[in-house]
C-alpha positions as CSV (number, residue, x, y, z in Angstrom):
1,M,-11.6,-19.2,-5.8
2,S,-8.3,-17.3,-6.1
3,D,-6.5,-16.2,-2.9
4,P,-5.7,-12.4,-3.1
5,V,-3.0,-12.8,-0.5
6,E,-1.3,-15.5,-2.5
7,E,-1.5,-13.5,-5.7
8,R,0.1,-10.5,-3.9
9,L,2.9,-12.6,-2.5
10,R,3.6,-14.1,-6.0
11,A,3.7,-10.6,-7.5
12,G,6.0,-9.4,-4.8
13,A,5.1,-7.4,-1.6
14,F,6.7,-5.9,1.4
15,L,5.7,-5.3,5.1
16,L,6.5,-2.3,7.3
17,I,7.2,-3.9,10.7
18,D,7.6,-1.9,13.9
19,K,10.5,-3.8,15.3
20,P,10.6,-4.0,19.1
21,R,13.8,-3.8,21.2
22,G,15.2,-7.2,22.0
23,P,15.2,-9.4,18.9
24,S,17.6,-8.9,16.0
25,S,16.4,-7.7,12.6
26,H,17.1,-11.2,11.2
27,Q,14.8,-12.8,13.9
28,V,12.0,-10.4,13.2
29,T,12.3,-11.0,9.4
30,A,12.2,-14.8,10.0
31,W,9.1,-14.5,12.2
32,A,7.4,-12.4,9.4
33,R,8.4,-15.0,6.8
34,D,7.0,-17.9,8.9
35,L,3.7,-16.0,9.6
36,L,3.3,-15.4,5.8
37,G,4.2,-19.0,5.0
38,V,6.8,-18.1,2.4
39,G,10.1,-19.6,1.7
40,A,12.3,-16.4,1.9
41,A,12.2,-12.9,3.2
42,G,14.7,-10.1,3.5
43,H,15.0,-6.8,5.3
44,A,16.6,-3.4,4.2
45,G,18.6,-1.7,6.8
46,T,19.7,-3.7,9.9
47,L,18.5,-2.5,13.3
48,D,20.6,-3.6,16.3
49,P,18.7,-5.8,18.9
50,N,18.4,-2.8,21.3
51,V,17.1,-0.5,18.6
52,S,13.4,-0.2,17.7
53,G,11.5,1.2,14.8
54,L,10.5,0.7,11.2
55,L,11.9,-2.3,9.5
56,W,11.2,-2.9,5.7
57,V,10.7,-6.6,5.0
58,G,10.3,-7.8,1.4
59,V,9.0,-11.2,0.2
60,G,8.9,-12.8,-3.2
61,P,10.0,-10.7,-6.2
62,A,10.2,-7.7,-3.8
63,L,13.5,-9.0,-2.6
64,K,14.9,-7.5,-5.8
65,L,14.0,-4.1,-4.4
66,L,16.4,-4.3,-1.5
67,P,19.2,-2.3,-3.3
68,L,16.6,0.4,-4.1
69,V,15.3,0.7,-0.5
70,L,18.9,0.9,0.8
71,E,19.3,4.1,-1.2
72,F,16.7,5.9,0.8
73,P,17.9,8.0,3.7
74,K,16.9,6.9,7.2
75,R,15.3,9.1,9.9
76,Y,15.9,8.5,13.6
77,V,15.1,9.9,17.0
78,A,18.1,9.3,19.3
79,S,18.7,9.9,23.0
80,V,22.3,11.0,23.5
81,V,23.9,11.3,26.9
82,L,26.8,13.7,27.3
83,H,29.4,13.0,30.0
84,G,29.1,16.5,31.4
85,P,27.2,19.7,31.1
86,A,27.3,21.6,27.8
87,P,26.0,25.2,27.1
88,A,23.1,25.2,24.6
89,R,25.1,27.4,22.3
90,E,27.9,24.9,22.1
91,V,25.4,22.0,21.4
92,A,23.8,24.0,18.6
93,R,27.3,24.8,17.1
94,V,28.4,21.1,17.1
95,L,25.1,19.9,15.7
96,A,25.5,22.4,12.8
97,E,29.1,21.2,12.2
98,F,27.9,17.6,11.9
99,T,25.2,18.4,9.4
100,G,26.4,17.6,5.9
101,P,29.1,15.1,4.7
102,I,31.0,13.5,7.6
103,Y,33.7,10.8,7.9
104,Q,32.8,7.6,9.8
105,T,34.6,4.4,10.7
106,P,32.2,1.5,11.5
107,P,32.5,0.3,15.1
108,V,34.5,-2.7,16.1
109,R,31.4,-4.9,16.4
110,S,30.1,-3.9,13.0
111,A,29.3,-6.6,10.4
112,V,31.1,-4.6,7.7
113,K,34.7,-4.0,6.9
114,R,36.1,-1.2,9.1
115,E,37.1,1.4,6.5
116,R,36.7,5.1,6.8
117,R,33.9,6.4,4.6
118,V,31.7,9.4,3.9
119,R,28.1,9.6,4.9
120,T,25.8,12.7,4.6
121,V,23.8,13.8,7.6
122,H,20.9,15.7,6.0
123,R,19.2,16.9,9.2
124,L,20.4,17.0,12.8
125,E,18.2,18.9,15.2
126,L,17.8,19.1,19.0
127,L,14.2,18.3,20.0
128,E,14.8,18.8,23.7
129,S,17.4,18.5,26.4
130,D,17.3,17.4,30.1
131,G,20.7,18.1,31.7
132,P,23.3,16.0,29.9
133,R,20.6,14.1,27.9
134,L,19.8,15.3,24.3
135,L,16.9,14.1,22.3
136,I,18.0,14.4,18.6
137,D,16.1,14.2,15.4
138,L,18.3,13.2,12.5
139,T,18.1,12.1,8.9
140,A,21.1,10.5,7.3
141,D,22.3,8.4,4.4
142,S,21.8,4.6,4.7
143,G,24.7,3.1,6.5
144,T,25.3,5.9,8.9
145,Y,26.3,4.7,12.3
146,V,24.2,6.7,14.8
147,R,26.0,5.2,17.8
148,T,29.3,6.4,16.4
149,L,27.8,9.8,15.6
150,A,26.7,10.1,19.3
151,V,30.3,9.4,20.4
152,D,31.7,11.9,17.9
153,L,29.3,14.6,19.1
154,G,30.5,14.1,22.7
155,E,34.1,14.3,21.7
156,A,33.5,17.5,19.6
157,L,32.1,19.1,22.8
158,G,35.1,18.0,24.7
159,L,33.0,15.9,27.1
160,G,32.5,12.5,25.7
161,G,29.1,11.0,25.1
162,H,27.2,7.9,24.1
163,M,23.9,6.9,22.6
164,E,21.3,5.8,25.2
165,E,18.4,4.8,23.0
166,L,17.6,4.9,19.3
167,R,14.4,4.5,17.2
168,R,14.1,4.5,13.4
169,V,11.0,6.6,12.5
170,A,11.3,6.6,8.6
171,T,13.0,5.0,5.7
172,G,12.7,7.3,2.7
173,P,9.0,7.8,2.1
174,F,7.9,5.1,4.5
175,R,7.0,6.4,8.0
176,E,6.5,4.6,11.3
177,E,2.8,5.5,11.3
178,S,2.4,2.9,8.5
179,S,4.3,0.2,10.4
180,V,2.6,-2.5,12.5
181,P,3.9,-4.7,15.3
182,L,4.4,-8.4,14.8
183,A,1.3,-9.1,16.9
184,A,-0.8,-7.3,14.3
185,L,0.8,-9.5,11.6
186,A,0.1,-12.6,13.6
187,D,-3.6,-11.6,14.1
188,A,-3.9,-10.9,10.3
189,A,-2.3,-14.3,9.5
190,A,-4.8,-16.0,11.9
191,A,-7.7,-14.2,10.2
192,R,-6.6,-15.4,6.8
193,A,-6.4,-19.0,8.1
194,G,-9.9,-18.5,9.3
195,G,-11.1,-17.4,5.9
196,D,-10.7,-13.6,6.0
197,P,-7.7,-12.5,3.9
198,A,-8.6,-8.8,4.1
199,P,-6.5,-7.8,7.2
200,L,-3.4,-9.5,5.9
201,L,-3.8,-8.1,2.4
202,A,-4.0,-4.6,3.9
203,L,-0.5,-5.1,5.4
204,L,1.1,-6.3,2.2
205,H,2.3,-3.3,0.3
206,P,2.7,-3.7,-3.5
207,M,6.1,-3.3,-5.1
208,E,5.2,-0.2,-7.0
209,E,5.2,1.8,-3.8
210,V,9.0,1.5,-3.9
211,W,9.8,2.1,-7.6
212,R,7.4,4.9,-8.0
213,E,9.7,7.0,-5.9
214,F,12.2,7.0,-8.7
215,P,12.1,8.9,-12.0
216,A,10.4,7.0,-14.8
217,I,10.8,6.5,-18.6
218,V,7.6,5.3,-20.3
219,V,8.7,2.9,-23.2
220,K,6.7,1.9,-26.2
221,D,5.0,-1.5,-26.1
222,G,7.2,-2.7,-29.0
223,A,10.4,-2.0,-27.1
224,A,9.4,-3.6,-23.8
225,S,10.0,-7.2,-24.8
226,A,13.4,-6.4,-26.2
227,I,14.5,-4.5,-23.1
228,A,13.2,-7.3,-20.8
229,H,15.6,-9.6,-22.7
230,G,18.6,-7.4,-22.2
231,A,18.5,-5.0,-25.2
232,G,19.5,-1.4,-24.7
233,L,16.9,1.4,-24.8
234,A,17.1,3.6,-27.9
235,S,15.5,7.0,-28.2
236,G,13.0,5.5,-30.7
237,G,11.6,3.3,-28.0
238,I,10.8,6.1,-25.6
239,L,7.1,7.1,-25.4
240,A,7.4,9.7,-22.6
241,I,9.6,11.1,-19.8
242,P,7.1,12.4,-17.1
243,R,9.8,14.4,-15.3
244,P,13.4,15.3,-15.9
245,F,16.3,13.6,-14.1
246,A,20.0,14.0,-13.9
247,R,22.6,11.9,-15.8
248,G,23.5,8.8,-13.8
249,A,20.2,8.8,-11.9
250,R,18.5,5.5,-11.2
251,V,15.2,5.3,-13.2
252,T,12.4,2.9,-13.8
253,L,11.2,1.7,-17.2
254,L,7.4,1.5,-17.5
């Protein structure tokens, strides 16, 4: 009898893990890999050990999707502590100023080269405040350093500030409501070992949940083999374009 979990893993799948505070993203990914019994796994978008929230973990052929997932904007809820009192009007003004393209330099302890770069903050809203503490809802490009943003907000207010706590609640179309803790993955793996693959299969998302978020070109059957072997796509090989897209956009060929 075929194993549906093994078939899904061979085809490529991903997990949405609710990472707790404490372990690194690499550790959580390694635990998920071991629970699934696969040779390799990778994650998209590193969360610091003291940061919680949604962690995308791919296995098998889904590892090739990592560059696509990294293109999705990330949404966070952050607790920022100002080093002094700030009028609500000034807070609103500064949040508006930091919405849009901003310059950032990665922090000293970052794993990437410290070069100034531009990241876009798509949304930056105050959810609530309690004295110097601000609870902020923000959506920004992948690679945005929220800790650095918190410091910059404090400096713009002339007070100083720092990030107290951070949680990632979404990566592109994937929301925290769909994520599961490692304990749930362990329970599902145990159920599979006991002969019930259904719980684990339900946690393994198919690859198309990622690439269906991008515009598609439907190609003719006769052109598919040539394209798969490196040939270019000519207009004669196109069967349909379901929705328009801009020049330079990343698309999928179906």
